[in-house]
C-alpha positions in Angstrom: 97.6 95.6 110.1 93.9 96.1 109.7 92.2 96.5 106.3 91.1 100.0 107.3 94.6 101.0 108.2 95.8 99.7 104.8 93.2 101.7 103.0 94.3 104.9 104.7 97.9 104.0 104.0 97.1 103.7 100.3 95.4 107.1 100.3 98.5 108.6 101.9 100.7 106.9 99.2 98.5 108.4 96.5 98.8 111.9 97.9 102.6 111.5 98.2 102.8 110.3 94.6 100.7 113.2 93.4 103.0 115.6 95.3 106.0 114.2 93.5 
């Protein structure tokens, strides 16, 4: 897993949390 991938994953998680 690359650091860049991890960063995008975190952003996705943030969006999902905001959706909830």
